[in-house]
C-alpha positions as CSV (number, residue, x, y, z in Angstrom):
1,X,-32.5,189.7,231.2
2,X,-31.9,186.1,229.8
3,X,-35.0,185.2,231.8
4,X,-37.1,187.7,230.0
5,X,-35.7,186.6,226.5
6,X,-36.9,183.0,227.3
7,X,-40.2,184.0,228.2
8,X,-40.3,186.2,225.1
9,X,-39.5,183.4,222.9
10,X,-42.3,181.2,224.2
11,X,-44.7,184.2,223.8
12,X,-43.7,184.5,220.1
13,X,-44.4,180.9,219.5
14,X,-47.7,181.2,220.9
15,X,-48.5,184.5,218.9
16,X,-47.4,182.9,215.8
17,X,-49.6,179.8,216.3
18,X,-52.6,182.2,217.1
19,X,-51.9,184.0,213.7
20,X,-51.6,180.7,211.8
21,X,-54.8,179.3,213.5
22,X,-56.7,182.5,212.5
23,X,-55.7,182.2,208.8
24,X,-56.4,178.6,208.6
25,X,-59.8,178.9,210.4
26,X,-60.8,181.8,207.9
27,X,-59.7,179.6,204.9
28,X,-61.7,176.6,206.0
29,X,-64.8,178.5,207.1
30,X,-64.8,180.4,203.7
31,X,-64.5,177.1,201.9
32,X,-67.5,175.6,203.8
33,X,-69.6,178.8,203.2
34,X,-69.0,178.6,199.4
35,X,-70.0,174.9,199.5
36,X,-73.2,175.6,201.5
37,X,-74.1,178.6,199.2
38,X,-73.6,176.3,196.1
39,X,-75.8,173.7,197.5
40,X,-78.5,176.3,198.5
41,X,-78.2,177.6,194.8
42,X,-78.8,174.3,193.3
43,X,-81.9,173.6,195.5
44,X,-83.4,177.0,194.5
45,X,-82.6,176.5,190.8
46,X,-83.7,173.0,190.2
47,X,-86.1,172.4,193.1
48,X,-86.7,168.9,194.9
49,X,-88.2,166.2,192.7
50,X,-89.0,162.7,193.9
51,X,-86.4,161.2,191.8
52,X,-83.7,163.4,193.1
53,X,-84.1,162.8,196.9
54,X,-81.5,160.0,197.2
55,X,-79.0,162.3,195.4
56,X,-80.0,165.2,197.5
57,X,-79.7,163.0,200.7
58,X,-76.2,162.0,199.8
59,X,-75.1,165.7,199.0
60,X,-76.6,166.9,202.3
61,X,-74.9,164.1,204.3
62,X,-71.6,165.0,202.7
63,X,-71.9,168.6,203.4
64,X,-72.7,167.9,207.1
65,X,-69.8,165.5,207.2
66,X,-67.5,168.4,205.9
67,X,-68.9,170.7,208.5
68,X,-68.4,168.2,211.4
69,X,-64.8,167.3,210.3
70,X,-64.0,171.1,210.0
71,X,-65.2,171.8,213.5
72,X,-63.3,168.9,215.0
73,X,-60.2,169.9,213.2
74,X,-60.4,173.6,214.5
75,X,-61.1,172.4,218.0
76,X,-58.1,170.1,217.9
77,X,-55.9,172.9,216.7
78,X,-57.2,175.2,219.4
79,X,-56.5,172.5,222.0
80,X,-52.9,172.5,220.8
81,X,-52.7,176.3,221.3
82,X,-53.7,175.8,224.8
83,X,-50.7,173.7,225.4
84,X,-48.4,176.5,224.0
85,X,-50.1,178.9,226.4
86,X,-49.4,176.8,229.4
87,X,-45.8,176.7,228.3
88,X,-45.6,180.4,228.5
89,X,-46.9,180.1,232.2
90,X,-44.3,177.4,232.9
91,X,-41.6,179.6,231.3
92,X,-42.5,182.3,233.6
93,X,-42.5,180.1,236.8
94,X,-39.1,178.5,235.7
95,X,-37.4,181.7,235.0
96,X,-39.0,184.1,237.7
97,X,-39.6,183.8,241.3
98,X,-43.1,184.7,242.2
99,X,-42.3,185.5,245.8
100,X,-39.9,188.5,246.2
101,X,-41.0,189.9,249.4
102,X,-37.9,188.2,251.1
103,X,-35.7,190.8,249.6
104,X,-38.2,193.7,249.7
105,X,-38.6,196.1,252.7
106,X,-42.0,195.6,253.9
107,X,-42.5,199.1,255.3
108,X,-40.7,201.1,252.4
109,X,-43.9,202.6,251.2
110,X,-45.7,203.0,254.6
111,X,-45.0,206.7,255.1
112,X,-47.3,209.3,253.2
113,X,-44.2,211.0,252.3
114,X,-42.7,208.3,250.4
115,X,-46.0,207.4,248.8
116,X,-46.2,211.1,247.5
117,X,-42.6,210.7,246.1
118,X,-43.6,207.6,244.4
119,X,-46.7,209.0,242.7
120,X,-44.8,212.1,241.8
121,X,-42.2,209.9,240.0
122,X,-44.8,207.9,238.1
123,X,-46.5,211.1,237.1
124,X,-43.3,212.6,235.8
125,X,-42.6,209.3,233.9
126,X,-46.1,209.6,232.2
127,X,-45.5,213.3,231.3
128,X,-42.1,212.3,229.7
129,X,-44.0,209.6,227.6
130,X,-46.5,212.0,226.4
131,X,-49.4,210.2,228.3
132,X,-50.8,213.4,229.7
133,X,-54.4,212.1,230.2
134,X,-53.3,209.1,232.3
135,X,-51.0,211.4,234.3
136,X,-53.9,213.8,235.0
137,X,-56.0,210.8,236.2
138,X,-53.3,209.5,238.5
139,X,-53.0,213.0,239.9
140,X,-56.7,213.0,240.6
141,X,-56.9,209.5,242.2
142,X,-53.9,209.9,244.4
143,X,-54.3,213.5,245.3
144,X,-51.0,214.6,244.0
145,X,-50.6,218.1,243.1
146,X,-48.4,218.9,240.2
147,X,-47.6,222.5,239.6
148,X,-48.2,223.8,236.2
149,X,-44.5,225.1,236.1
150,X,-43.4,221.6,236.2
151,X,-46.0,220.3,233.8
152,X,-45.4,223.0,231.0
153,X,-41.9,221.9,229.9
154,X,-43.0,218.2,229.5
155,X,-46.0,219.5,227.4
156,X,-43.7,221.4,225.1
157,X,-41.0,218.7,225.1
158,X,-43.6,216.0,224.0
159,X,-45.2,218.5,221.3
160,X,-41.7,219.2,219.7
161,X,-40.9,215.4,219.8
162,X,-44.1,214.5,218.2
163,X,-43.4,216.9,215.4
164,X,-39.8,215.6,215.0
165,X,-41.4,212.0,214.6
166,X,-43.7,213.4,211.9
167,X,-40.5,214.9,210.3
168,X,-41.6,218.5,211.0
169,X,-38.5,220.5,212.1
170,X,-40.3,224.0,212.5
171,X,-41.2,223.7,216.2
172,X,-37.7,222.4,217.1
173,X,-36.1,225.0,215.2
174,X,-38.2,227.8,216.9
175,X,-37.4,226.3,220.4
176,X,-33.6,226.1,219.4
177,X,-33.6,229.8,218.2
178,X,-35.2,230.8,221.4
179,X,-32.7,229.1,223.6
180,X,-29.6,229.7,221.3
181,X,-27.6,231.3,224.1
182,X,-28.2,228.6,226.6
183,X,-27.5,225.7,224.0
184,X,-24.3,227.6,223.2
185,X,-23.2,227.6,227.0
186,X,-23.8,223.8,226.9
187,X,-21.6,223.6,223.7
188,X,-24.5,222.1,221.9
189,X,-24.8,221.6,218.3
190,X,-28.4,221.1,218.2
191,X,-29.4,224.2,216.2
192,X,-26.9,223.5,213.4
193,X,-28.1,219.8,213.2
194,X,-31.7,221.0,212.8
195,X,-30.6,223.5,210.1
196,X,-28.7,220.8,208.2
197,X,-31.5,218.2,208.5
198,X,-33.9,221.0,207.0
199,X,-31.5,221.7,204.2
200,X,-31.3,218.1,203.5
201,X,-35.2,217.8,203.3
202,X,-35.0,220.6,200.7
203,X,-32.4,218.5,198.7
204,X,-34.9,215.6,198.8
205,X,-37.3,217.8,196.7
206,X,-35.0,217.6,193.8
207,X,-34.1,220.5,191.4
208,X,-37.4,222.4,192.0
209,X,-36.0,223.3,195.6
210,X,-32.6,224.5,194.4
211,X,-33.3,228.1,194.7
212,X,-35.0,227.7,198.1
213,X,-32.1,225.6,199.4
214,X,-29.7,228.3,198.3
215,X,-31.6,230.7,200.2
216,X,-31.8,228.5,203.2
217,X,-28.1,228.1,203.2
218,X,-27.7,231.7,204.8
219,X,-28.7,230.0,208.1
220,X,-25.3,228.4,208.2
221,X,-23.4,231.7,208.5
222,X,-23.2,231.8,212.3
223,X,-21.9,228.2,212.3
224,X,-19.3,228.6,209.6
225,X,-16.3,228.7,211.9
226,X,-17.3,225.6,213.8
227,X,-19.0,223.5,211.0
228,X,-17.0,224.6,208.0
229,X,-16.4,221.2,206.6
230,X,-20.2,220.1,207.0
231,X,-21.4,223.1,205.4
232,X,-19.0,222.5,202.4
233,X,-20.4,219.0,202.0
234,X,-23.9,220.3,201.9
235,X,-23.1,223.2,199.5
236,X,-21.1,220.7,197.2
237,X,-24.3,218.4,197.1
238,X,-26.2,221.1,195.1
239,X,-24.1,220.3,192.0
240,X,-25.6,216.9,191.9
241,X,-29.2,218.2,192.5
242,X,-30.1,217.7,188.8
243,X,-29.1,214.0,188.7
244,X,-30.4,213.2,192.2
245,X,-28.5,213.2,195.4
246,X,-29.1,209.4,195.8
247,X,-27.2,208.8,192.6
248,X,-24.2,211.0,193.8
249,X,-21.3,210.8,196.2
250,X,-23.4,212.7,198.6
251,X,-26.1,210.1,199.0
252,X,-25.0,209.4,202.7
253,X,-27.0,212.8,203.4
254,X,-30.2,210.9,202.8
255,X,-29.9,208.4,205.3
256,X,-33.1,207.9,207.4
257,X,-31.6,207.2,210.8
258,X,-30.8,211.0,211.0
259,X,-34.4,211.6,212.2
260,X,-34.0,209.1,215.1
261,X,-30.7,210.9,215.9
262,X,-32.0,214.3,215.8
263,X,-34.8,213.2,218.3
264,X,-32.2,211.8,220.7
265,X,-30.0,215.0,220.5
266,X,-33.1,217.3,221.1
267,X,-34.2,215.1,224.1
268,X,-30.7,215.3,225.6
269,X,-30.2,218.9,225.2
270,X,-33.8,219.9,226.3
271,X,-33.4,217.8,229.4
272,X,-30.1,219.4,230.2
273,X,-31.7,222.9,229.8
274,X,-34.6,221.9,232.0
275,X,-32.3,220.3,234.7
276,X,-33.8,216.7,234.2
277,X,-32.0,213.5,233.4
278,X,-32.3,212.2,229.8
279,X,-33.7,208.9,230.9
280,X,-36.9,208.7,233.2
281,X,-35.8,208.0,236.8
282,X,-38.6,205.4,237.0
283,X,-37.3,203.5,234.0
284,X,-33.8,203.5,235.4
285,X,-35.0,202.4,238.7
286,X,-37.1,199.7,237.3
287,X,-34.1,198.5,234.9
288,X,-31.8,198.6,237.9
289,X,-34.3,196.3,239.9
290,X,-34.6,193.8,237.2
291,X,-30.8,193.3,237.0
292,X,-30.4,193.3,240.9
293,X,-33.4,191.1,241.8
294,X,-32.1,187.7,240.6
295,X,-28.7,188.3,242.5
296,X,-30.7,189.2,245.5
297,X,-32.9,186.2,245.4
298,X,-29.6,184.0,245.0
299,X,-28.0,185.6,247.9
300,X,-31.1,185.2,250.1
301,X,-31.3,181.5,249.3
302,X,-27.6,181.0,250.2
303,X,-28.0,183.0,253.6
304,X,-31.0,180.7,254.5
305,X,-29.3,177.5,253.5
306,X,-26.2,178.4,255.6
307,X,-28.3,179.7,258.4
308,X,-26.5,182.9,258.7
309,X,-29.3,185.3,258.7
310,X,-27.4,187.8,260.6
311,X,-25.5,189.0,257.4
312,X,-28.5,190.8,256.1
313,X,-30.1,192.6,259.1
314,X,-30.6,196.0,257.7
315,X,-33.3,196.6,255.1
316,X,-31.6,199.8,253.8
317,X,-28.3,198.1,252.6
318,X,-27.3,195.2,250.5
319,X,-25.3,192.2,251.5
320,X,-23.2,192.3,248.5
321,X,-22.3,194.7,245.9
322,X,-24.4,194.3,242.8
323,X,-22.7,195.7,239.4
324,X,-25.2,197.5,237.4
325,X,-22.8,198.5,234.7
326,X,-21.2,201.9,233.8
327,X,-24.5,203.2,232.5
328,X,-25.9,203.3,236.0
329,X,-22.9,205.2,237.4
330,X,-24.3,208.6,238.5
331,X,-22.1,209.7,241.4
332,X,-18.9,208.7,243.2
333,X,-18.8,205.7,245.6
334,X,-16.4,204.9,248.5
335,X,-16.0,201.5,250.0
336,X,-14.2,201.3,253.2
337,X,-11.0,199.3,252.8
338,X,-11.2,197.9,256.4
339,X,-14.8,196.9,256.8
340,X,-15.3,196.5,253.0
341,X,-18.8,198.3,253.2
342,X,-20.1,201.1,251.1
343,X,-20.1,204.4,253.0
344,X,-23.3,206.2,253.5
345,X,-24.8,209.2,255.2
346,X,-24.8,207.6,258.6
347,X,-21.3,206.1,258.0
348,X,-19.4,208.7,256.0
349,X,-15.7,208.3,254.8
350,X,-13.2,210.0,257.2
351,X,-9.8,211.3,256.4
352,X,-6.9,210.6,258.9
353,X,-4.1,213.0,259.4
354,X,-1.8,210.6,257.5
355,X,-3.9,211.0,254.3
356,X,-5.7,207.5,254.5
357,X,-9.3,207.3,254.4
358,X,-11.7,204.8,256.1
359,X,-15.3,204.8,257.2
360,X,-16.4,206.3,260.5
361,X,-17.6,202.8,261.8
362,X,-14.1,201.5,261.1
363,X,-12.6,204.5,262.9
364,X,-14.7,203.9,265.8
365,X,-13.7,200.2,266.1
366,X,-10.0,201.0,265.6
367,X,-9.9,203.4,268.5
368,X,-8.4,202.1,271.6
369,X,-7.9,204.1,274.7
370,X,-8.6,207.3,273.0
371,X,-5.8,206.9,270.4
372,X,-6.0,205.7,266.9
373,X,-3.3,203.8,265.1
374,X,-3.7,203.9,261.1
375,X,-4.1,200.4,259.9
376,X,-1.9,201.2,256.8
377,X,0.9,203.1,258.3
378,X,2.3,203.2,262.1
379,X,1.2,206.9,262.7
380,X,-0.8,207.2,265.9
381,X,-3.3,210.0,266.1
382,X,-6.4,211.4,267.8
383,X,-9.6,210.1,266.4
384,X,-11.1,213.6,266.8
385,X,-8.5,214.8,264.3
386,X,-10.1,212.8,261.4
387,X,-12.4,215.0,259.0
388,X,-15.2,214.0,257.0
389,X,-14.9,213.9,253.3
390,X,-17.7,214.8,250.9
391,X,-17.5,213.5,247.3
């Protein structure tokens, strides 16, 4: 990500120079325009007399000189911007490798089935982002058929999120009430948070909303046992309504970041009910690829320099383990302690009678004359007694 930051800094410099160039150009051109308009006004007012020709000639020459100097100055500054733009290209070349095919499986998207999966993933991402028209165009051009039952949840999700961004809680409250039992099964506090935020929005209206706020407080009754302390704070704030909540000990209730938090909470719980991940699979894959690509390029370069190309012979596996951080841990991973390779469907983990676990490839390599001796303890056993482990 450091490479992206370097390019972004160069890009910000270019954008800043473009803005400054635009402002300076407008100022100089406006100044020239005023000067030309004044000269034209003088000619119209006083006319041209024989005695004034020399003065008029000097004035016109000075005006043309100013125009020429301004054009030259703007052209010079424009050339300087070209230099800054070229620096962005150099920064991209310096921080990114243009040729990445060496670490990419050439036939990964050759099969129609995989192309279909990729198109569906992109369409789902576009639905998540609310770009419905773009998703529809992609479906038509790629021939992907998306069932309405898959599309409808995203339409509703985006409609509610758009309303929340406009600080309209009603669609979200209606959805939460409709799915109340399912949210309770998830131990979700979304409905209470929505009612709490609506109550706070009434407090923002001042003393004129006092009666409405008191009446709305009845919505807190189902949550009294779990959120008693929060409800007490909300009701206590009513005492300071006349003087303004912003001038009271309860001013923290008016923090603006609550709207961003409620959007995140709604997205998380709604995705859980729909059986979807909170983040788009395409975004996660892209971010993981950005983190892994520099490491893969480096290891590929080392392999070529040391002339040991046999280390990376399979396109479906990596030669080294790449740490993407805990954020990208989605399932358990087992690495064979003998071969030091991550297990897979074709090479699953196998549990020996003694309790130790190794990969199937390691088991086959350790088998000698139909017998297997555990590499961690002296127990001899029959390889057929080993059992596959499922995480």
